[in-house]
NUVEXGU-456297 format. One line per 3 residues: number of its first residue (from 1); their letters; for each residue x, y, z of C-alpha. Coordinates in steps of 0.02 Angstrom, whole numbers, plus 50000, padded with zeros to 5 digits. Each point is the difference from the previous one (the first is absolute). Layout:
% NUVEXGU-456297
NUM> a> X/Y/Z  ...
***
This chain:
% NUVEXGU-456297
1> mka> 50000/50000/50000  50061/50175/49960  49960/50159/50097
4> iel> 49953/50084/49835  49847/49883/49989  49928/50069/50161
7> rkg> 49890/50150/50034  49942/50073/50163  49851/49898/50058
10> nyv> 50054/49835/49920  49973/49842/50101  50148/49882/50023
13> nwd> 50071/49879/50127  50146/50057/50108  50088/49854/50085
16> def> 49846/49893/49964  49878/50123/50080  49872/50102/49904
19> vng> 50040/50186/49983  49842/50106/49990  50061/50126/49872
22> mtt> 50177/50051/49955  50059/50170/50058  50135/50115/49932
25> nsi> 50108/49947/50148  49981/49814/49966  50035/50021/49813
28> hqf> 50156/50099/50046  50057/49855/50111  49992/49887/49847
31> dig> 50106/50122/49902  50135/49988/50134  50014/49811/49992
34> lih> 49854/49923/50094  49903/49948/49845  50042/49818/50039
37> kit> 49884/50009/50151  49843/50024/49897  49906/49877/49892
40> pip> 49855/50036/49885  49829/49929/50044  49937/49879/49867
43> lte> 49834/50051/49923  49874/49866/50048  49812/49981/50011
46> ewl> 50013/50038/50186  50092/50163/49964  49875/50050/49867
49> kkl> 49865/49984/50132  50103/50100/50127  50016/50138/49871
52> gsr> 49812/50013/49980  49971/49905/49839  49832/49915/49974
55> yva> 49946/49838/49918  49911/50009/49836  49830/49929/50049
58> tde> 50003/49859/49874  50181/49945/50020  50097/49981/50164
61> slf> 50166/49992/49906  49975/50177/49934  50024/50155/50108
64> wip> 49988/50184/49957  50045/50171/50068  49917/50157/49929
67> vsn> 50105/50130/49909  49869/50137/50004  50098/50139/49916
70> lka> 50020/49890/49844  49823/49930/50008  50084/49830/50007
73> elh> 50041/49855/50115  50157/49903/50037  49956/49816/49983
76> fei> 50104/49860/50074  49976/49826/49927  50067/49864/50115
79> ypn> 50044/49837/49915  49963/49844/50105  50146/49890/50055
82> tde> 50127/50135/49956  50060/50159/50081  49963/50101/49844
85> ivt> 49891/50155/50007  49967/50091/49836  49967/50187/50018
88> ilk> 49885/50083/49874  49936/50179/49989  49822/49987/49933
91> sdf> 49879/50134/49943  49856/50018/49878  50128/50055/49871
94> gei> 50115/49848/50009  50129/49917/50110  50186/49999/50031
97> ifd> 50090/49847/50067  50150/50053/50106  50164/49910/50025
100> rvf> 49984/49885/50148  49988/50088/50168  50095/49889/50121
103> fvh> 50001/50106/50158  49886/50110/50104  50111/50155/49981
106> elq> 49994/49979/49810  49809/50000/50005  50004/50153/50114
109> nly> 50115/50089/49876  49891/49952/49851  49843/50059/50089
112> yal> 50084/50165/50045  50059/50025/49821  49821/49977/49939
115> tke> 49907/50098/50134  50125/50113/50090  49925/49925/50160
118> elv> 50072/49875/50122  49936/49821/50004  49979/49972/50187
121> lav> 49960/49853/50110  49820/49957/50038  50064/49878/50132
124> tpi> 50162/50017/50100  50106/49840/50003  50066/49918/50157
127> ntk> 50187/50022/50039  49997/50184/49955  50155/50103/50031
130> tnd> 50000/50189/50015  50044/50089/49841  50158/50075/50074
133> c> 50098/49836/49976
***
């Protein structure tokens, strides 16, 4: 993981504990050599739920998050018996399939790029560490 991938507010693990939002101070610590202490959080069905996504009523392997400013939705198709989640931006005008989003901070960054708003937790995970690292 590289410090350049992180923004303030990103969720990561620091020494195997969840960090509830990176701060300028914690990102600076990575720049001075502590980057090896953090690990990205894999994007999973559980994390999609924690980030407020909803099931599509007819398909429990399909989640979505609204992207109101684009009159669109981010859809996440979860393929059974694999760890693969395909991310698609869908609207009435068409759809865009993104490169695979592997980690929670990557989804947060994508959401921010599309909306200029933070994608925040709907549910706080156990083993939470303060964001001062």
